[in-house]
N, C-alpha and C positions, 0 to 999 in steps of 0.2 A: 302637441303634448298638452296634457291637461294642466290646469292650474295647480292641482295637488302635486303633480310630478315636478313642475318647476320649483315649487316651494320646497320640495324635499331635496332638490339639488342645491339650493341656496342656503338652506337651513344648516345650522351647526349640528354636528353629529356627536352624540353622547355615548361613549363607550366606557363601561365600568365607572360611571360617574364623572368622567373627564371629558370636557368639551374640546373638540378638535375642529380646526378650520379646514375647509376643502383645499386641494392643491392649487386651484386657481387663485385663491386669496394669498397663499404662500408665495406664488409667483409674483403677484402685484407688490407684496411687501419686499421681496427680494429685489425686484426691479427698482423700487423706490430707494432702498438702501444703497444699491450699486450706483444709482444716479447721484445720490448725495455724496458718496465717497469718491467716485471716479469722475462723475460729471458727464454732461453730454459731449464735451470736448476734453482733451487731455489736460488742458490748463485751467479747467473750471472746477474740478473736484476738490474735496477736502484733503485727500491724501497728497495730491500734487502740491497744494498750498503748504501743508505741513513739511513736506520734504524741502520745498524752496525756502521756507523760513529757517529750517535747520541749517541749510547750506549758507544762507545769507548771514545768519548769526555767527556761524563759525568763521566765515571770511572776514566779517567785521571785527571779530575778536582778534584775528591775526594782525589786523592793522592797528587796533586800539591798544592791544597789550603793551607794545613798547612805550606808548605815551603814558599809560597808567603806571608802568614800572618807573618811568622817568619822574613822574610827579610824586609818586610815593617815596622814591629814594631820595629826592632832593630835599624833602622836609623832615628827614629822620635825623635825630640828634645821636650822640655817641651811644647812649643807652639803648636806643632802638636798633642802631646798626649792629651792635654786638649781641643783641638778643636773638637767638635762632628762631624763636617763636613768632617774631615779627617779620612778615614777608610782604604783605600787601598794605595792610592798614596799620600805620604807626600809632603808638599809644599817645604820642604828643606831637605837636607841630613845632618845627624849628626852622626859622627863615634865615638863619645866619649863612647858610650855604649860598643862597641867592645873593646876599650882600657881597660875599667873597667873590662869586662869579662876576658880578657887576664890576668889581674892582679889577680883577684879572683881565677881563675882556676890554676894559676901558669902554664900557658899554655905551655911554652917551655919545662919545665921539665916533666910535665905530658904527653905531646905529645910524647916525646922520650920514656917514659916508656910504653905507649900504643902501639906504633909502635914496640918496641922491643918485648913486650910480645905477641902481636897478630902475629907478623912475625915469632918469634921462634916457637910458637905452630903450626902455619900453615905449616911451613917447616918440622917439625918433623912428623906431621900427614900425610903429603904427602908420606913420605917414609915408616913409620911404618904401616899405614893403607893399603898401596899398597902391602906390603909383606903379610899381613894377608888376604887381598882380593884375591891375587894370590893363596895363599895356599888353601883357600876355593873353588876357582874356578877350579884349575888345578891339585892339588895334592890329593893323597889318604893317609890318616893317621887315626889312631884308634879314634873311637868315633867322627867322623867328623860331623855327624848329631847332636849329643848331643852338641858339642861346637857351632854349628851354632844356635841351639835353645837358648843357653846361651847368644850368641851375640845379638840375637833379644830381649831377655829378658832385657839385659842392655839398649837396645834402647828404649823400651816402659816403663821401670821403672822410675818413677820420681826421680830426684836426691835428693829431700828432704827426701826420705825414708832412704838413707844411709849417709846422711850428718853428723849425730852425730858421728857414728863410724869413719867416714873419718876424722873429726876434731880431734878426740882423737888419731888416728894413726899419723897424721901429727904433732900433738903437741908432741907426744913421740919422733918423729924424730927431733924436734926443728926447724920445717920449717914454723911455723906461722909467719905472717908479712913479708913473702918473696914470690917471684914468683914461687918457686919450686913446691907447690901443683898444679899449673896449667901447668907447663912445664914437670915435670917428668912423669905424666900419658900419655902425648902425645908421649913420647919415646916408649911406649909399645902399641901404637895404640888405646889408650883410650882418656881421656880428653873430652872436650866439643864436643858433637856430634860425637865422634870417631867411634861409631858403625855404624852410617849412612855412613861415608866415607868408611868403610870396605865394606858395602853393595854396594856402588857405584862402587868401584873397582871390586868387585866380579861380578857384572852385566856386566861390560865392558870386563873383561878377559874371561867371559863365551861366549862372542860373537866371539872371535878370533878363527880361524881355528885350529884344532888339528894338522894339518900338520906342523905348526911351531915348536911344541914340538918334533915331530918325526924327523924333519930335524936336529934340534939342537942336539938331543940325538945321532943321527947317527954320528954327528961330534965329539962326545965325550964330549958335554957340560953337566955340572952338573946342578942341579936344581937352585942353586944360580946364576951360570953364565947365564943360560937360562933366568932367571928373569931380571938381571941387564943389559944384553947385547941385549936381544930381546924384552921381554915383557914390561918392564918399559919404554924404549924409544918410544914404540908404543902407550902408554897411555897418550899422551899429552892432549887430550880432557878431560879425567878424572882428570888429574893433575890440569888443569885450574879450573875446577869446585870445586875441593877439596880446592885448595889454596884460592879462593875467598870466598867460604862459610866459611871456617875455620877462615880466617882473619876477615871477617865482624862479625861473631858471637862472636869471642873472643874480638873484639873491642867494641861491644855493650854490652857484658856481664857485668852485675852488681852483680849478685847473688854470684858467686864464689869469685871474689875479695872482696866483702863486708864481706864474711865469713872468708877468710884467710888473708886479708890485711887491714882491716878497721882501725886498730890502727897503721899502719905503717906510716912512714913519707913520703916516696916516693911511690905514688900510681898512677894508671892510671886515665884517664880523667873521666871515669864513677864514680869513687869514689870522685874526686874533685868536680864534678857537684853536687853530693848528699850533700857533705859538704857545698857547697855554698848555695844550697837551704835551708839547715837546718839553716845556719847563717841568711839568709834573713827572715826565718820564726820566729826565735827568735827576730830579730829586729822588725818585724811587731807586735809580741806579746807585746813588750815593748813600743809600740806606736811610733816607729821610722820608720814606713813604708814610703818609698820614692815613688814619682811618677814615678821614673825611674826603679822600681823593675821589672816590666814585660818586659821592653825593655832589661834590662841586662840579664834576664833569656833567652830571645829569642836569644840574641847575643851569650851567652854561648852555647846554643843548636846548633846554626849554626856553631860555631867553632868546635864542636865535629863531626858533620856530614860532614863538608866540605872536609876533607881528603878522606872520603868514596866516595863522589861524584866525586872527581878527579880520584880515582882508577877505578870506574865504567865507567867513561867517556872514558878512554883509553882501558879498557878491556872488554867492553860490547860485541864486536863482537865475541871474543874468548869464552866468557862466554856463549853466546847463542848457539854457535856451540857445545860447550862441553856438555851443558844440553841436546841437541838433540841427540848427539852420545852416551851418557851414558845411555839413556833411561829414564831419570827422567820425561820427558813429558808424559810417558805412565802411 
């Protein structure tokens, strides 16, 4: 083809004074636009990212909305509560509901009990569940499969099934209205969600190379020394997951404290919140319902979850890394 012919194919065509691009140029532009919108892979294009951000924002709003409602409600005074135009943003900030919630919850004493109980159980479960998980993962002992099945059985069995004999047993020990029914089981790797923590440790220790055991045994290390000097220090990611899970679950737990400690004088925040709600319900039934009732309840709920928000704010990076390394995301 001559040079003039090639130039005529590439050149822009003018029809009625309007410049038009050949179809090949349109194809290149269309391919570029499709590549930018859809991407070379399904998760690389702009459309996919827009859809994902819309989904994530909506899911995040579902979780954040109750907290926003709680915060905005607890700082409303009577004028804002009775004003139908005030929904999310109050016109003034009133902190009297927080002070009243602190008084009704006996917050200082109940907070200390909740921190002590959740902290003690989580620390005990860190060590006891680690020992059990290491034994299931690295040691050989009689009826190992049988005991693993029993462990899984305790994990899937609802606690309500055995609560009556458990109450009778702890009553015979004289442990009712104390924290011992929650703490003593944690010493033996049980307690709230203890079986799950054993499974987490077992999954983690199963991923470690066998050469660590062989090298330690060649140096004359026993099973206990191997665990405490080698294996347990390596399980920092699993420790973080177990500590946070155990602390949060024991902090939020109402069922076990309500069974073993409901008539006690010194109780955790979950029990004081239930008692406060019952007192308000009785007052409402007697015709003494206050316009501040909902705001006080929201303030009390905020005071209970606020320590957990602080803990998660500082520990979120280690928590996410621990979940990934222990295989929980699988």
